[in-house]
C-alpha positions, 0 to 999 in steps of 0.5 A, spaced: 386 641 330 386 640 323 380 643 319 382 643 312 380 636 309 382 634 302 375 632 299 367 632 301 367 625 302 373 626 307 370 631 311 364 627 312 368 621 314 365 618 321 359 623 321 354 620 318 349 615 321 342 613 318 336 617 321 340 623 323 338 630 322 342 635 318 341 642 317 343 645 310 344 652 308 343 654 302 336 658 298 334 655 292 340 653 289 344 660 292 349 658 296 347 651 297 354 646 299 353 641 292 359 638 293 357 636 301 350 633 298 354 629 292 358 626 298 352 624 302 349 621 296 355 617 295 356 615 301 348 611 302 346 614 308 338 613 308 332 615 313 335 623 313 331 628 316 334 635 313 332 642 315 333 646 309 329 652 307 327 648 300 329 642 297 333 644 290 330 642 284 329 635 280 336 632 280 340 638 284 342 640 290 338 636 295 333 634 290 339 629 288 338 625 295 330 626 294 331 622 288 335 617 291 329 616 297 335 618 302 331 623 305 325 621 310 323 628 312 323 635 310 323 641 315 322 646 309 318 653 308 318 653 301 316 646 297 315 649 291 321 648 284 321 641 285 316 636 282 319 630 285 319 633 292 311 634 291 310 627 288 313 624 294 309 628 299 303 627 296 304 620 295 305 619 303 313 617 302 316 623 304 314 627 311 314 635 311 314 639 317 313 645 314 315 653 317 314 660 315 320 662 313 322 667 318 320 661 324 325 656 320 331 661 320 330 663 328 329 656 330 335 654 327 339 660 330 336 659 337 338 652 337 345 655 335 344 659 342 342 653 346 335 656 346 330 650 346 324 654 345 321 661 343 314 664 342 312 667 335 305 670 333 307 667 326 302 661 324 297 662 329 290 661 327 293 656 322 295 649 321 302 651 323 299 652 330 296 645 331 298 641 337 304 647 339 303 650 346 299 657 345 300 663 350 298 670 351 303 676 352 299 683 352 293 680 349 296 677 342 297 669 342 303 666 340 305 659 339 311 656 341 317 653 337 322 649 338 329 650 336 333 645 331 338 641 334 342 638 328 346 632 329 351 635 322 350 642 318 353 642 311 353 649 309 356 653 303 362 660 304 365 664 299 372 665 303 374 661 310 381 661 313 384 655 316 381 656 323 374 657 319 372 664 320 367 664 313 366 670 309 359 669 304 358 672 297 352 677 298 345 673 298 349 667 298 349 668 306 341 666 307 340 660 311 348 658 311 349 662 318 343 659 323 344 653 319 352 652 321 350 655 328 345 649 330 349 642 328 353 639 333 358 639 328 359 644 322 361 642 315 363 647 310 365 648 302 368 654 301 371 657 294 378 660 296 381 658 303 386 665 305 391 664 310 390 665 317 390 672 319 389 675 312 381 676 314 379 683 317 375 680 323 370 686 321 368 682 315 367 676 318 360 673 317 361 666 321 366 665 326 371 659 326 369 656 333 362 654 329 366 650 323 369 644 325 371 641 318 372 645 312 373 643 304 375 648 298 372 646 290 369 649 285 361 650 284 357 649 277 352 656 280 347 655 276 341 660 275 334 657 278 329 661 274 332 665 268 327 670 265 329 675 259 326 680 255 324 679 248 329 684 245 325 690 242 326 691 234 328 698 233 
């Protein structure tokens, strides 16, 4: 089965529909599938629910989809660094399902493993727990969280072979593997495609069985927050 496509638009062809749930990899601007996000913007698909740690920054990453009003709801753990995200949420234009970071990662992983729900202590006694099933185990109270089963996953990796085996570079791995696992279809953008068999099996971070389509492209690799110390005088 062909997995390598010539562009992000080609890789997303036939997969998009209004109102779909998309799981997106990345953490801040690290390891985000920016080419696929640009293709989503160009497609005009709307009323999206997006599960992602955050929503990029203003006018970059998922922030582009916010600025074009293509996202109806975010399932996120961090809502900072994006003034438009905050504005839309506070004005009631954007729905937000807030998740503790570890809970969001586990919800994605659970979906990829076919687990419909799990219990966690995180969020007990807070607004996170409102409306959720509570159970006691060994004298401790837990709440149930549901696994995320996305219609589409979009992720970013460093290297791939043509069967979809992926390697992520350092912290850019972040949410990408669990996001990839929980989608019915996973599209990955990578910096390099190497010959089949050239990746040491022990170095593979995500097996190709989870990856259905691949594109190769160049990425901007922005620094989200640049902090420098003033040079001390001699």
